[in-house]
C-alpha positions as CSV (number, residue, x, y, z in Angstrom):
1,M,21.9,110.4,177.9
2,R,18.3,111.5,177.6
3,D,14.7,110.3,177.6
4,A,13.7,112.7,174.8
5,L,12.6,112.2,171.2
6,P,15.2,111.4,168.5
7,E,17.4,114.2,167.3
8,A,18.7,114.8,163.9
9,G,22.3,113.8,163.3
10,P,24.9,115.2,160.9
11,A,23.4,116.6,157.7
12,G,19.9,116.3,159.1
13,G,19.9,112.4,159.1
14,L,19.0,110.4,162.1
15,T,21.7,108.9,164.3
16,P,22.4,105.4,162.8
17,R,22.1,103.3,166.0
18,L,20.1,103.8,169.1
19,V,20.8,101.9,172.3
20,I,18.1,101.8,175.0
21,G,19.0,100.6,178.4
22,I,15.8,99.4,180.2
23,G,15.2,98.8,183.9
24,N,14.9,100.3,187.3
25,P,18.3,101.1,188.9
26,D,16.8,101.0,192.4
27,R,15.8,97.4,192.2
28,G,19.0,95.4,192.2
29,D,19.8,93.5,189.0
30,D,16.7,95.0,187.3
31,G,18.9,98.0,186.6
32,A,21.3,96.0,184.3
33,G,20.1,97.6,181.1
34,R,20.4,101.1,182.4
35,A,23.8,100.3,183.8
36,V,24.9,99.3,180.3
37,A,23.5,102.6,178.9
38,R,25.5,104.5,181.5
39,G,28.6,102.5,180.7
40,L,28.3,103.3,177.0
41,S,27.6,107.0,177.7
42,S,30.8,107.3,179.8
43,R,33.0,106.0,176.9
44,N,34.8,108.6,174.9
45,D,34.7,106.4,171.8
46,C,30.9,105.9,171.9
47,V,29.2,107.3,168.9
48,L,25.8,105.7,169.6
49,D,22.7,107.5,170.7
50,V,22.2,106.1,174.2
51,R,19.0,106.5,176.2
52,E,17.4,105.0,179.3
53,C,13.9,103.8,179.7
54,G,11.8,102.3,182.5
55,G,10.5,99.6,180.1
56,E,6.8,100.4,179.5
57,A,5.7,99.6,176.0
58,T,4.6,103.1,175.0
59,A,7.8,104.7,176.3
60,L,9.8,102.3,174.2
61,L,7.8,103.0,171.1
62,S,8.4,106.8,171.6
63,A,12.1,106.3,172.4
64,W,12.9,104.4,169.1
65,A,10.6,106.4,166.9
66,G,12.5,107.4,163.7
67,F,15.3,105.0,164.2
68,D,15.9,102.0,161.9
69,D,18.8,100.4,163.9
70,V,17.9,99.8,167.6
71,V,19.6,97.8,170.4
72,L,17.6,97.1,173.6
73,V,19.3,96.0,176.8
74,D,17.2,94.6,179.6
75,A,17.3,92.2,182.5
76,C,15.5,88.9,182.2
77,R,14.6,85.9,184.3
78,G,14.4,82.2,183.8
79,A,16.8,81.7,180.9
80,G,20.0,80.8,182.8
81,P,22.2,81.5,185.8
82,P,22.6,85.1,187.0
83,G,24.9,87.1,184.8
84,S,24.2,85.1,181.7
85,V,24.0,87.2,178.5
86,H,21.5,86.4,175.8
87,R,21.6,88.1,172.4
88,I,18.5,88.0,170.3
89,G,19.4,89.2,166.9
90,P,17.4,91.2,164.4
91,E,16.0,88.0,162.7
92,E,14.7,86.7,166.1
93,A,13.4,90.0,167.7
94,A,9.9,89.6,166.5
95,R,9.8,86.2,168.4
96,V,10.1,88.2,171.7
97,A,6.6,89.5,171.2
98,T,5.3,85.9,171.7
99,L,7.3,85.3,174.9
100,Q,5.7,85.7,178.3
101,H,7.5,87.2,181.3
102,A,10.9,87.1,179.6
103,S,11.7,90.6,180.9
104,T,11.7,91.7,184.5
105,H,9.1,94.3,183.3
106,S,6.5,91.6,182.6
107,L,5.5,92.2,179.0
108,G,6.8,95.7,178.4
109,V,9.5,94.9,175.8
110,A,7.4,92.1,174.2
111,A,4.3,94.3,174.1
112,A,6.3,97.1,172.5
113,I,7.6,94.8,169.8
114,G,4.2,93.3,169.1
115,L,2.5,96.7,169.0
116,A,5.2,98.2,166.7
117,S,4.9,95.2,164.4
118,V,1.1,95.8,164.1
119,L,1.6,99.5,163.6
120,G,4.4,99.1,161.1
121,T,6.8,101.1,163.3
122,L,9.2,98.3,164.3
123,P,12.8,99.3,163.6
124,S,14.2,97.5,160.5
125,R,17.1,96.2,162.7
126,L,16.3,95.4,166.3
127,A,18.7,93.5,168.5
128,I,18.2,92.7,172.2
129,Y,20.7,91.9,174.8
130,A,19.1,90.3,177.9
131,I,21.1,89.9,181.1
132,E,19.9,87.2,183.5
133,A,19.0,88.8,186.8
134,G,19.7,87.2,190.2
135,H,17.7,89.5,192.4
136,S,15.5,92.6,192.1
137,V,15.4,93.7,195.7
138,E,14.4,97.4,196.1
139,G,17.2,99.6,197.2
140,E,20.0,97.2,196.4
141,G,22.6,97.5,193.6
142,L,23.7,95.0,191.0
143,S,25.0,91.6,192.0
144,H,28.6,90.8,191.2
145,E,27.6,88.4,188.3
146,V,25.4,91.1,186.7
147,E,28.1,93.8,187.1
148,Q,30.4,91.5,185.1
149,A,27.7,90.9,182.5
150,V,27.1,94.7,182.2
151,R,30.8,95.2,181.3
152,E,30.6,92.3,178.8
153,V,27.5,93.8,177.1
154,V,29.0,97.3,176.9
155,A,31.9,95.7,175.0
156,L,29.6,93.6,172.8
157,V,27.4,96.6,171.8
158,M,30.5,98.6,171.0
159,Q,32.0,95.7,169.0
160,D,28.6,95.2,167.2
161,S,28.5,98.9,166.3
162,D,31.8,98.7,164.6
163,A,30.6,95.9,162.3
């Protein structure tokens, strides 16, 4: 797992799918996206390019540069009980740019999508998995509900990559 720029895949082409786990692992459930990234990276059958990101808009733009198929995983608030998993498909991802405070990083993900749309650098396929956070207390780990959701999202991303 890395925070670097995209690398060429086989025969010089880019890796077909990039997964970016977003969050702060030292702030409780806010680390859900990065926990998914780590769960994917630890799998022997994972052929995805997996990265971690703090969630700032410019960091996301850099991370997905050159990729046409991107999956973002982040914690969210206010869309259901802790541990709820929400999937925003490629056809709905642009709508995220109009949401306010959907992410635990204020407008990082939404700002990145909005800016990429304006700049013409939005990946052609962008899916978002949002895991409802219960708490974001500094120094604490994931809640039980969010740990279960992390395992669920790892399985969903792997299943989605097989499709």
